[in-house]
C-alpha positions, 0 to 999 in steps of 0.5 A: 136330611142327613149330611151324607145324603146331602154331600152325595146330592151336591157331588151329583148336580156338581158332576151334571154341571161339570158334564154339561160345561165339558160337552158345551166347551167341546160341541164343535167336536162333539157335532163333528162326531155325530156327524160321523155317527150319523153317516154310519148309519144313514150313509146318504145323509150328506155332512153339513160343514159350513156351507160345504156338504160332504157326502160319504162313499158308500159300500158299493163304491158310488156317492148317494145323497139324500135330497129333497125335491119340492120337500119330498126326500128322494135318494140320488146316486151322484152321476158325473157321467150324466149331462143332466138329472134325472128323476124316475116316474115314481120319483117325479110323481111322489114329489109332485114334479109337472112332466111336459107331456106334450113335448117332444121326448128327448132320447138319451144314451145311458149305460143301459142304451138309448133310454126316452126321457120327458122334459121337467122342471123341478121347483125347489131341489135341496141337498143341506144347505144347497138349494137350486130352484126352478131346476131342470130335469128330465124324467124317464118314460121307462117305470121298470129300471128308471132310477133317480141320478144327480148329474152335471148340471147341478155338479156344474152349478155349484162354485166347486166339487171334488172327491177326497179320498172316500168323500165327495165335497159340494161347495155351493 
């Protein structure tokens, strides 16, 4: 092999190892940068910062978070005005949440008026590393307008939650 080609290969490998060393050295900063980019493309994706979860405000001015309900991905607007976390019938069915079909319906006051709900319990509700098991929820009886809402019963289960600028911080 000619010496010129050998030198180019050696320099290329040196550059690869130097680049790998730089990336390894700045992996924490790179992780934060990746989280920033990821939330721009997937706005509901929670940002894991140690045990703390950060949720970015979306364009509509609300906080929406991607959660796992019994291992099934569902999107939840976070609503501190909602007393209890609520699932739509579609979301509850998709996540395999058993609804108390024989119990009395619960009348709740919503922004759209009175809504009838059924009680249920979620086996597992997780947002990033925050996991709640055997978690009480309400399931909307109205299939048309119902949305999933993450309510105060979830927020109150945290040690702390707050809004800083355009981020909601959830501390387990």
